[in-house]
C-alpha positions, 0 to 999 in steps of 0.5 A: 415555417419548415416542417423539417426545421420544426422537427429538427428544433423539437429533436434538439430541444428534446436531446438538450432536455434529456442531457440537462436531466442527466446532468442534474441526476448525476452527482459528485462522489467525494473520495478523500486521500490521506498520504505522507506527501511531506516529511520522512515518509513522503517516499511512500506518500508521493508515488501513492498520490501518483497512482490514485490521480492516474487511476482517477483520470483513467476511471473518473466516473461511476457506471451511473455517471456520477463523477469522482473527485479526489480530496487529497490531504498531506498528513506530513508523516504524522499520526496526529496530522492523519487523524486530524485529516480524517476528521476534516474529510468526514466533518467538513468535506462529507466524503463518501469514503477515504483511502489512507493511510499507507503506513500502520501507525498513521492509519491506526490514528484514523481507524476510530473516526472511520468506525465512529461515523461508519465511513469506509476506510481503505488502506493501501499498504498498512500491514499491521494486524491491528489496522483491521482487528475488531473494525467493521469500516476499515479494509485494506488491499494488502495483506497483513504483517502476520502473513508477510512475516511468515513469508519472510521467515520461510524464505530465511529457512527454506530458500536461504537455508538459515538456521540462525537469524538476527532481527534489527527492528524499530520498537517504537513503529507498529509496522516493524514490531508486527512484522518482527513478531511474525517472523520471529514465531515462524522462524522458531517454528521452523527449527531456527534460533534467533540469538540476537535482536537489536533496535534500529530506531527511526531517524537514527543515523549510526547502527555500527554498535548494533551491527558489530553486536550482530556480527559477533553472534556470526548469524546466517541472516538478518531480518530487518523490517524497517523503512528505507532510509534506516535500512540504506544506512545499515547496508552501508555500515554493514559493508564497512564492518565486513558483515556479509550475510543475506538480508530480508526486509518488508514491503517498506525497505526498498519502497523508495529511490532513496534506499538505492541512492544512499545504499548503492552497491551495499544493498545489492542482494537485498531481499524483500517481501512485497505485494506485487511487482510491475516487473513480473512477466504475467500481469492482469489486463488492468495491470497492463493498462495501468503500467502503460499509462504510468509509463506515458504519464510519468516516464519512470517505472511503475511504483508498487505503492502507486499501483496498491493505492489505484487498487484501493480506488478500484475496490471502492468504485466496484463497491459503489457500482453495486449500490443503488446509492453510491453515497450510502456508506453503509452499502458501500462498506458492506460491498467492499467487505465482500470483495471476492475475486476482483481483478485489480491492477496488482492481482486478483482481490478477495477480502475476509474481515477486511484483509486481503487474501493475496499472493506475496511477491519476493523481490531482490535487489540486482544491478541497483534495482528491485527485480522480481524473484518469485511469488509465494501463494497463501 
């Protein structure tokens, strides 16, 4: 037999053996994802799903070669469904970490299971202070309501020069209550007064009575920490009533095209506090890559919540890459909580007690789109 052929055969066998061993050694890492893909909050969940699936396609493996599999569950915008999804992911699917949820109320329904089973849970956008308070296994990529509400109040006092404000909020919504409380405290601290607070319950269609009461108080501005559908209806009805004052909302107000379709020119000039803007001139290298990939894949502008959910994925992957065994959930959680100076898509992430210490962005509706206004540092 030809000696060269023998050598080639042996070499091929060795390569095959090494590759086979590598394949045996490489494991499948499972990351659960709980999102509101249907129901009234689907405008948050669907772009979040796009973001996490895109980043998974860009970074499908850990540095040790383990493949990352996403297990996505729709909680139908319901907190009981969110709790059930968390239970299923941990008990049946045996996931190594979970991303979710994107709203505070639904995330709060998942936190006990995360703690009881020592499963790292990372929320992209659940801002209520209670989400991480007293928790060891719950973290988030976003800032808390207490910070976001302060930013909103300072914007009202310092930039808008408002001395009086009305608050329209939903007392049944953890997110809305948390933001209203933080805004109220800071605006009063700034020397302002709040002569009126009115309810804007989720699912309501008619807000004219509340708006008439607000108009009668002749306030300088309105703070509106509510979701996009109700926000758009309020904008239209305020315009019909001739109520023309600056409006500031939180990150959830303009986070879905529904806000612009329903609100049309009535939402022009509305301002929101947010985590990030794909329209800002300065982007991280990771941000530039993600925006390019998003535009190429989806042929639409990059969505903030998609980018935030992608950063939740990247933060978990970064933590797993620091553990000898990426399935060691205690190690992975420790590394997540110790995240410091990690450059992601939406900025540089540092966590303290599970909360992201990060800048806030002020966006303003201009010509029917959310335009970057300025950055506010913590």
